[in-house]
C-alpha positions in Angstrom: -52.7 -69.2 22.4 -49.7 -67.1 22.7 -46.3 -68.6 20.9 -44.0 -70.2 23.1 -40.7 -68.6 23.9 -37.7 -70.8 22.8 -35.7 -72.0 25.9 -33.2 -74.0 24.1 -29.8 -73.2 25.2 -26.7 -73.0 22.9 -24.5 -76.0 23.5 -21.3 -75.1 25.3 -18.1 -76.0 23.3 -15.8 -78.4 24.5 -12.6 -77.0 22.9 -11.4 -73.8 24.8 -10.8 -71.9 21.6 -14.5 -72.4 20.9 -15.5 -71.3 24.1 -13.2 -68.5 24.3 -14.9 -67.4 20.7 -18.3 -68.1 21.7 -17.8 -66.3 25.0 -16.6 -63.1 23.0 -19.4 -63.2 20.4 -22.2 -63.4 22.7 -22.3 -59.9 24.0 -22.5 -59.0 20.3 -25.4 -61.0 19.9 -27.0 -59.8 23.0 -26.6 -56.3 21.8 -25.8 -54.9 25.0 -23.2 -55.5 28.0 -23.6 -58.9 29.8 -22.5 -60.5 33.1 -21.0 -63.9 33.2 -24.3 -65.2 34.9 -26.3 -63.9 32.1 -23.9 -65.7 29.5 -24.2 -69.1 31.6 -27.9 -68.7 31.0 -27.4 -68.8 27.4 -25.2 -71.9 27.2 -25.9 -75.6 28.2 -23.5 -76.7 31.0 -21.8 -73.5 31.1 -20.6 -72.3 34.7 -20.5 -68.5 35.3 -17.0 -68.9 37.3 -15.8 -70.3 34.0 -17.3 -67.5 31.8 -16.1 -64.8 34.1 -12.4 -66.3 33.8 -12.8 -66.0 29.8 -14.3 -62.7 30.2 -11.3 -61.5 32.3 -8.6 -63.0 29.8 -10.6 -61.1 26.9 -10.2 -57.7 29.0 -6.6 -58.5 29.4 -6.1 -59.1 25.8 -8.1 -56.1 24.9 -10.9 -58.1 23.2 -13.7 -57.0 25.8 -14.4 -54.0 27.6 -15.5 -54.0 31.7 -18.6 -51.9 32.4 -19.6 -52.0 36.0 -19.4 -55.8 36.1 -20.7 -56.2 32.7 -18.7 -56.7 29.8 -19.1 -55.7 26.2 -16.9 -56.7 23.1 -14.6 -54.2 21.8 -15.0 -53.6 18.1 -12.1 -54.9 16.0 -9.5 -52.3 15.2 -10.1 -52.7 11.3 -13.9 -51.7 11.9 -12.9 -47.9 12.6 -10.8 -47.9 9.3 -12.9 -46.5 6.2 
C-alpha cells in the first residue's frame, strides 16, 4: 500500500500580523510563485480574496513581486550583502 499524502492544512492565524507573516512566508516554502487560490488551499479557513488583499499589500510594500498573476517573495535587502 502506498503511503498516504498528508492533507492537513495549516491553521489560518487570527491576528492580522500573523496572517500577513504566514502569507509572506508561504511562497518561499512552496519554492515557486503562487496564486491566492493556491495559498488558500494551504490554510484552513483562508479565503482567496483575503489572501489576494494581503498579497497586493505585500507588493505595495516591496515585500513580494507579482509575476503573471502569481506572487513570489522578494529576498530581504540584507540577503544580497556579503
